[in-house]
C-alpha positions as CSV (number, residue, x, y, z in Angstrom):
1,M,0.1,0.0,0.1
2,E,1.3,3.3,-1.1
3,F,1.2,6.8,1.1
4,L,1.2,9.8,-0.1
5,E,3.9,12.3,1.1
6,F,3.6,15.4,3.1
7,E,3.4,18.1,0.3
8,D,1.0,15.8,-1.8
9,A,-1.3,15.4,1.2
10,I,-1.2,19.0,1.8
11,D,-2.5,19.7,-2.1
12,L,-5.0,17.2,-1.3
13,M,-6.5,18.1,1.7
14,H,-6.6,21.9,0.8
15,M,-8.3,20.8,-2.8
16,E,-11.0,19.0,-1.1
17,Y,-11.9,21.1,1.6
18,A,-12.0,24.0,-0.8
19,E,-14.3,22.0,-3.1
20,M,-16.4,20.6,-0.1
21,P,-16.7,23.5,2.3
22,G,-18.9,21.9,4.5
23,L,-16.4,18.9,5.0
24,R,-15.9,18.1,8.7
25,L,-13.3,15.2,9.5
26,T,-11.7,13.8,12.6
27,F,-7.9,13.0,12.4
28,S,-8.9,9.0,12.0
29,Q,-11.4,10.0,9.1
30,A,-8.9,12.4,7.2
31,R,-6.3,9.4,7.7
32,R,-8.4,6.9,6.2
33,M,-9.9,9.1,3.4
34,W,-6.5,10.0,2.2
35,N,-4.6,6.9,3.0
36,L,-2.4,8.7,5.3
37,T,0.5,7.7,7.5
38,D,-0.1,9.0,11.3
39,E,3.0,11.3,10.8
40,V,1.9,12.8,7.6
41,C,-1.9,13.4,8.4
42,G,-1.1,14.9,11.5
43,R,1.5,17.1,10.0
44,A,-0.8,18.1,7.4
45,L,-3.6,19.1,9.3
46,A,-1.2,21.0,11.7
47,A,0.2,23.0,8.5
48,L,-3.2,23.8,7.3
49,T,-4.6,24.7,10.6
50,A,-1.5,26.8,11.3
51,S,-2.1,28.6,8.0
52,G,-5.3,29.5,8.7
53,F,-7.1,27.3,6.4
54,L,-8.5,24.8,8.7
55,E,-9.8,25.0,12.5
56,Q,-9.7,22.3,14.9
57,R,-13.7,22.4,16.3
58,N,-14.3,21.4,20.3
59,D,-15.4,18.0,19.1
60,G,-12.1,17.4,17.4
61,T,-13.0,17.8,13.5
62,Y,-11.1,19.8,11.3
63,V,-13.2,22.2,9.4
64,R,-12.3,24.9,6.7
65,T,-11.9,28.0,8.7
66,G,-15.1,30.3,8.4
67,T,-17.5,27.3,7.6
68,S,-20.9,27.0,9.1
69,T,-21.4,23.7,10.1
70,V,-25.1,24.0,11.2
71,S,-27.3,21.2,10.2
72,I,-30.4,22.3,8.2
73,E,-32.1,19.2,8.8
74,G,-35.9,19.8,10.3
75,T,-36.0,23.4,8.6
76,T,-38.2,24.6,6.1
77,P,-37.2,25.3,2.7
78,L,-37.0,28.4,1.2
79,V,-39.9,29.1,-1.6
80,R,-38.9,31.5,-4.5
81,V,-41.8,33.8,-5.1
82,M,-42.2,35.2,-8.4
């Protein structure tokens, strides 16, 4: 099994979080999703957090900075009036 290198991991994580602003992953989920070693995953998440691109929430998940992760379940959809 091949693992990504540090720079490639940062590029991939950055791209995925940019494409999916609501993406919310724990360390373990990120490691599995991108097939990373513990060391590379930790370094990449730390680098993206230090740069301000990601933030780690109180529940341990990593999200893109400034992203709302409010659930919309149970809300009424907006209706467009013409």
